[in-house]
N, C-alpha and C positions, 0 to 999 in steps of 0.2 A: 504494500500500500504506500509506504514511504517513497519507493522508487517511482511509482506512478505519479504521485503528487509532485515530486521533484522534477520529473520529466515534463509534466504539463506546465510547470512554472518556468523551467530553464529553457525549454525549446523556444517559446516566444521571445525570451530574452536574447538568445543568440540571433534570432531572426530580425529583431528590431535594432540590433547594434549598428547595422549598416545604415538604416534609416535615420537613427538618432545622431550619428557621427556628423560633426560640423562640416559643411561643404567648404571646399577650398576653391574660391573663384579666381584667385590670383594665379596667373600663368607663370610657370617656372621660367627662369632665364634661359636664353638660347643655349642649347647644348647640355642642359640639365634635364635628366629624366624624371618625370613625375612618378612617384611611388605610392601615392595615396590610394585612390579608388581601386586600382587593379590589384595592388598588394593586399589590401584588406579583403577584397572579394575572394581571393584565393585562400587567405587565412580563414575567412568565415566559412567557405565551402568545406575546408578540411575539418573545421570544428564541428560543423553540422554532421558531416559524415561520421566522425569519431563518436559524437554523441548518440547518433542513431544506432550505431553498432553496440555501444555500451548499454544503451537502453534496452535493445532487443535481448541482449545476453542476460541482463539482470531480470528482465520480465520472465524469461524462461526459468531462471533460477527460482524466482518467486513462485511461479506456477508449480514447479516441481515440489516446492515446499508445501504448498497448499494441498497437493495430491497426497500428502502424508497425514491428512487430517483424520484418518481412521483410528479407532481406539478400541482395543479389546476390552477395556475395563469401563467404558462409558456407553450408556444406552443410545440408540439411534434417536433422531429428533422426532420420530413418529412411529406408529405401530402398523403402518401400511397404508399406501395411497392407491395402489393398483389392485384390481379385483383378482384374487388368486384363482388358479385353475382348480377344477375338480377332477379327481381321477376317473378313468373309464374311457370307453370308446368315444372318440370325437364325432363318430357318425358322418364321416366324409364320403360323399358319393364320387367314385372314380369312373369317369366316362372313358370311351375308347382312346381319346387323345391323351388323357392322363396316364392310362396304362401303357401306351406306346412310349411316352417319355420315361416311365419307370423301367420298361424293358431295355431302354437304351443305356441304363445305368445312371441317368441324370435325376436330380430331385424334382419333384412336382410341388409347386407352390399354390396355395389357395387361401381362402379366408374362412374363419369360423366365428361364431358369435360368442361374446363373453357370457359367463354364467348368469349375469344379471340382465342380459339382453340389451344392454345400453350401447354396445358397439361391437366392432369386429377386430379380430387379431389375425396376423399372418401365421400360417401353419405350413410346414414342409413335410412331404411324404417321401420316403426313400426305401428302395429295395436293397437288401444286403445279401450277398451270397455266403451266408454263414448261419448256423443255427441260432435260435433266440438266446440260448444259454451263453454263448460266446459274446453276443451283442450286449447282454446285461452285464457281463463281467467287465467289458470295456467301459461302459457308462458308469459303473459303480466303483471303478478303480481311481478314486479321486486323488489318492496320494501319488499317482503317476500321470496326472493331467499335464504337468509341465512338459512331459516328453511326447505328448500326443496332440494336445489342443492348441490351435493357433493363438498367438498373443498371450498365452498363459505362462506367466513367469514363475509362479509358485502355487502350490495347492496342497493342503494338509488337513485331514480330519482332526478336530479337537474334542469331539464328543459323539458317542453313539448311544442311543437310547432304544432298546428293544421293547416291543409291545406285544401283547397277546391280541391277535386279530379278533375283533368282535363286531357285532352289528352296531353297537354303540359308538365305536370309534371308526366306523366305516371301513373296518378290516385293515386298519393301519398296522403294519408289521414292525416298522423301524423308523426312527428319526436319525439322520446323519448330519452332523454339524461340520461344516468345512470352511476353512479360511482360504481364500483365493486372492491372487494378485495377477492382474492383467497388465502387460507392458506395451507401451508405445514409445516412439522416439522422445526422449527427455521427459517422459511421464509414465508413472505407474499408479494404478488404482487398486486399492485393497478393499475387499468386501467379504462379509461373513454370511454364509448361506445355510439355511435350514431345509434339508431334504426330507420328504415324506415318502416312504416306500410302501406301495400297495401291490406287491407283485402277484401274490396268489389269487386274489379275488378280482383285481382290476387291471392287471398287466401294466401298471402305471407307476410313474415316479413324478411327483410334483415338488416345487420348492418356492420359497420366499426368502427374503433376507432374514437373518437372525436379528430381530429388533432389540435384543438385549445388548447389542454391540454396535458401535458407530462405524458405518461403512462410507466409502467414497462415492457410492451410488446413492441417489436419493431413494430409489426403490427398484426392486427386481423380483420377478416371479417367472416360472416356466413349467414345462410339462413334457414328459416322454410317455408314449404309449407304444408298447412293443408286442407284436403278435407273430406267430408263424405265418409264413407266406402261404396264401390260399392255393397256389399251384404246386408248391414243393415245401410242405410244412416241416420236413425233417432237416433240410439243408439250407433253407432260405428264411429270411425274416423281412417283415414289413414294419417299418417304424414311422411314427408320427412325432413331430417336434414343434413346439412353439415357445416363444419367450417374449416377455415384456420388460422394458427397462425405462426408468425415468432418471435422468441425469441432472446434476446441479448446473446452474448457469455458467459457472467458471470452467466447465469441461469443454475443451475445443470441439468444434463442429465435426471434424473428421472422426473423432472418437465416438460421438453420438451417432453418426451415420453408420459406423461399423457395428456398434452394439445393437442398433435397431433394425438393420437390414441385412448386411453381409453376414452377420453372426448366425442368421437362420440357416443358410446353406452351408456355411463353414462347419457348423455343429454336426450336421448329418454326414458331411463329407469325411470328417476325421473318424467318426464311428464306423462308417462303411470301410474305409481304408484299413484300419487296424483290426477290425473284426475279421475281414477277409484274409489278412496276413496271418492272423493267429489260426484260423481254420485251415489254411493251406499248410501251416507248420504241423498241425495235428494229423492231417491226412498224410503228409510225407513221413511222419513218424510211425505210421502204422494203423491209420484208420480214424474215423470220426469218433463221436461220443456214443458210448453204450447207453441203453435205456433200461430203466427199472420196469417192474411189472405194471406200474401205474402209468407208464408212458413218459415219466420225467427223465430228463437227460442228466446222467451222472456228471459230477464236476461242476454243475451249475449252481447259482444261488438258490434256485428252486429246489434242487435236490437236497442241498444243505439244510434247508428249513425243516425237512422231515427226518434229518439224521439224528445223531446223538444230541439230544436237547441240552442235557446238563453240561456236556463238554462244550457245546456251542455257547451257552450262557457264560461259562467260566472264561472262555476266550474273549467274549465281548466285554466282560467285566475288566479283564486285564488290559484289553485294548483301550477301553474307556479311561481307565486310570492313567495309562501311559500318555494318552492324548491330552488329558487334562493337565498332567504334569508338564508336558511339553508346551502347552498353551501358556501356562504360568511363566515358564522360563522365557518364552518368546516375548511375552508382555513386558517382563523386566528388562530384557535386552532392548526392546523397542524404546522403552522410556529412557534408557541410557543413551541410545543413539539420537533420540530427539533432543536431549539436553546438549549433546555435543554439537548437533546440527544447528541448534538455536544460537550457541556461542559463536560458531563459525559464521553464521549469517550476520550477526551483530558486527563482528569484525569486518566483514565484507562491506556492509553498508557504511560504516564509519570511514573505511578506506576509500570508498567511492566518493563520499562527500568531500573528504580532504583532497582527493585527486582533482575533482571538479573545481574546487575552490582555487587550488594552485594553478590549474590550467586557465581558468577564467582571469585570474590576476595577471598571469604571464601574457595572455592575449591583450588585456587592457594596457599593460605597460608597453607592449609592442606598438599598439595603436598610438599611444601618446608620443612615443619616440619617433614614429613615422610622421606624425603631424608636426612636431617641432622641426624635423629636418626639412619638411616641405616649406 
């Protein structure tokens, strides 16, 4: 903010110096070169160029500092502005044209109504040449998102809460809390996501922000619906994806555009890519996935739900404790880094003010010297 105020005040000052400088109407003696106007014009141009460069650099630094406004220990400013998705079949009609697009391997984009009927949302459909169990494994592998998902710099679960699916909780099986950071040139945005897994009953995963923590996104919510492909249910998957994002005013437009439009097709593209790679690895290693007597695929999250329940609960408890411990350590580390960063920025701002003062004084003395010589 200080840089913006100084820049707005100083830029007109530089611009007005030439206009306010006393005019020299007296012609120089024959053979004496006039150094007044041309010399100052050149100096003024250099000053303006230097100032614009410095201003742009420090505005980027300031913006980068603002992008670190997320806080693990502080609640978000609200409890949700966007209408969250509901789990279940989106009931999208796919005509011949849509099916041809899907057969070509490309995503099909359409619109669906929000749950309150007040508006529409973009939705992407994608066919994947891999079983649903592998697709689910890629989507739920949040700790590995930085290696798969475009623009994702960091991703780590910090809490997992298992639930007993009942009609009362709409057959919710698990809540997964994930800290994510997306990276753009000179800018990183951190946000905290609360995922809701409805795999058995709804074939769905929905999410919102974790509003108990402050995120760099104003709001975010989304939805996956994953089903076996109608033409080849054993070896192919049809997935449906939608996301809604609300950004703060200070976030650059190119980031907003990416998160609201390109992220739709990018999300299904990375799931398709890495699911198919994993399935090809399994086939090359000796075949696909075996099935149990009830038709579930072994090695999948669906099969694990019906496995050793006590062992699974103990693993989840240990994972939850480890994630919470790591979250506390990361929070402490983040506070230390913020303290160091704040001190560095103060030093930088003071240095900038001193440098500008010295430069302006030198410029003024040069002008006075030139006027006297003229």
